[in-house]
N, C-alpha and C positions, 0 to 999 in steps of 0.2 A: 340519451345524455352524452352532451360531450364535457370531456376533460380538460380541466385547464393545465396548458403544457407552461413551462419555465425553463428558461434557456439557464443548464449548467455553468457557473462562472467557474469553477476550478476544474483543471482534468482530472481525471481519477488517478490516474498515477501521483499528482502533486498532493494529494489527499493521501494517498498511501505512504508518499515520503513523510508527510508530516505527522500520520499516524504512527509510524516507526519512529520518527525522533521524540516523540511525545512519551511513547512504551518506553525507551531506553532513559530518557530524564525521567520519569518516572523509576524504573528500574533501580540507578544511580541511588536513589533514596532511600532504597529499602535495605534494610539487611539480604545475607543469602538467604535462601529457603523457596518454598514452594511458589510463590507468589510472584517473586524476583523473577523466577524461572519461567514464570507463565507471562508475563512482561516480554523477556527479551525473545521469547519463540514467539510471541503475534508481530514483535519488531522483525523479525527473522523472515516471519510469513507476508507481511505487507513491503519488505525489501524485495523479497523474491516475487511478489506478483506485481510490484514496479517494474523490474525488470524484464519482467514476461511481456508488460506492456509495452514498452520499448522495445523489445524484438518484435514483436508482431508487429509495430507502427513503422521499423525500419526500412527503407528504399530496397535495400537489398534482398528484402521475403520475395520469393517467386512464388504464384499459386501453383499448384501442381497441374502438371499438362496431361 
């Protein structure tokens, strides 16, 4: 069976940045509490992942010898 493939239109880094922004916007509309804290944590994790992807893809990163 052959799998159909589709080209990803948006980079993972861009998706993570958008997810972080959306989570922060949703958290700003909520009163302090566990749901707000969870959204802020999700935004922080998405930011961290986006920065890691940026670092991994940077031209200065050298493979181990």
